[in-house]
Phi, psi and omega in degrees: 000138174230156179166195181226168175261143176229167178233141178199175173271130185238139175248129179226116177055038179087356178262137179253118182253121180267154177054042178276129176278142176208159181269138174248111186276131171271316177226157179212165179298148183305322185295339179297330180293340179268351183278149181258062175210164184257350182180182181233131177254111181283127179236020182283173175294143180304328181295344180272353181289128180284338184246008178081010181289139177270124180298154184302321180298318180294325175291323176302316181293312183292335178271005176073025182272350183240149178272345179213152181272062178203158176214165176225162179232132177248120178250131178240157182292000000 
Protein backbone atom coordinates (compact mmCIF):
# COMPACT_ATOMS: atom_id res chain seq x y z
CA UNK A 1 0.00 0.00 0.00
CA UNK A 2 1.21 3.50 -0.81
CA UNK A 3 -0.28 6.88 -0.09
CA UNK A 4 -0.13 10.01 2.02
CA UNK A 5 -1.65 11.31 5.24
CA UNK A 6 -4.33 14.00 5.21
CA UNK A 7 -6.28 15.95 7.84
CA UNK A 8 -9.98 16.77 7.84
CA UNK A 9 -13.07 17.08 10.00
CA UNK A 10 -14.67 13.65 10.53
CA UNK A 11 -18.14 12.78 11.82
CA UNK A 12 -18.68 9.48 13.65
CA UNK A 13 -22.01 8.67 15.29
CA UNK A 14 -23.01 12.31 15.59
CA UNK A 15 -19.64 13.43 16.99
CA UNK A 16 -17.54 15.89 15.00
CA UNK A 17 -13.78 15.39 15.30
CA UNK A 18 -11.59 18.20 13.97
CA UNK A 19 -8.08 17.84 12.55
CA UNK A 20 -8.30 14.05 12.28
CA UNK A 21 -5.44 12.45 10.41
CA UNK A 22 -6.30 9.70 7.93
CA UNK A 23 -4.59 7.80 5.15
CA UNK A 24 -5.24 8.43 1.47
CA UNK A 25 -4.27 5.33 -0.49
CA UNK A 26 -2.71 5.61 -3.93
CA UNK A 27 -2.27 1.86 -4.32
CA UNK A 28 -3.48 -1.10 -2.29
CA UNK A 29 -3.18 -4.88 -2.24
CA UNK A 30 -5.26 -6.67 -4.90
CA UNK A 31 -7.54 -8.39 -2.38
CA UNK A 32 -8.93 -5.01 -1.23
CA UNK A 33 -10.79 -4.66 -4.55
CA UNK A 34 -12.82 -7.76 -3.66
CA UNK A 35 -13.83 -6.51 -0.19
CA UNK A 36 -17.23 -4.95 0.45
CA UNK A 37 -16.18 -1.93 2.50
CA UNK A 38 -15.08 1.62 1.79
CA UNK A 39 -12.26 2.02 4.29
CA UNK A 40 -10.61 1.02 7.53
CA UNK A 41 -11.10 2.81 10.85
CA UNK A 42 -8.08 2.33 13.10
CA UNK A 43 -8.92 1.90 16.79
CA UNK A 44 -5.55 0.69 18.09
CA UNK A 45 -3.47 2.31 20.80
CA UNK A 46 -1.62 5.42 19.56
CA UNK A 47 1.71 3.79 20.48
CA UNK A 48 1.09 1.18 17.76
CA UNK A 49 0.91 3.77 14.98
CA UNK A 50 3.86 3.48 12.62
CA UNK A 51 3.53 7.08 11.45
CA UNK A 52 2.56 8.78 14.71
CA UNK A 53 -1.09 9.27 13.71
CA UNK A 54 -3.56 9.70 16.57
CA UNK A 55 -6.58 7.36 16.22
CA UNK A 56 -10.01 8.96 15.93
CA UNK A 57 -11.16 7.66 19.33
CA UNK A 58 -8.20 9.28 21.09
CA UNK A 59 -8.95 12.57 19.34
CA UNK A 60 -12.59 12.32 20.47
CA UNK A 61 -11.38 11.97 24.05
CA UNK A 62 -8.78 14.75 23.88
CA UNK A 63 -11.31 17.12 22.25
CA UNK A 64 -13.76 16.54 25.13
CA UNK A 65 -16.38 14.82 22.98
CA UNK A 66 -16.75 11.76 25.25
CA UNK A 67 -17.88 11.40 28.84
CA UNK A 68 -15.66 8.34 29.43
CA UNK A 69 -12.43 7.00 27.94
CA UNK A 70 -13.99 3.82 26.54
CA UNK A 71 -15.94 2.57 23.54
CA UNK A 72 -17.78 -0.54 22.44
CA UNK A 73 -18.53 -2.13 19.09
CA UNK A 74 -21.74 -3.93 18.17
CA UNK A 75 -21.51 -6.37 15.26
CA UNK A 76 -24.64 -7.86 13.76
CA UNK A 77 -25.02 -10.59 11.14
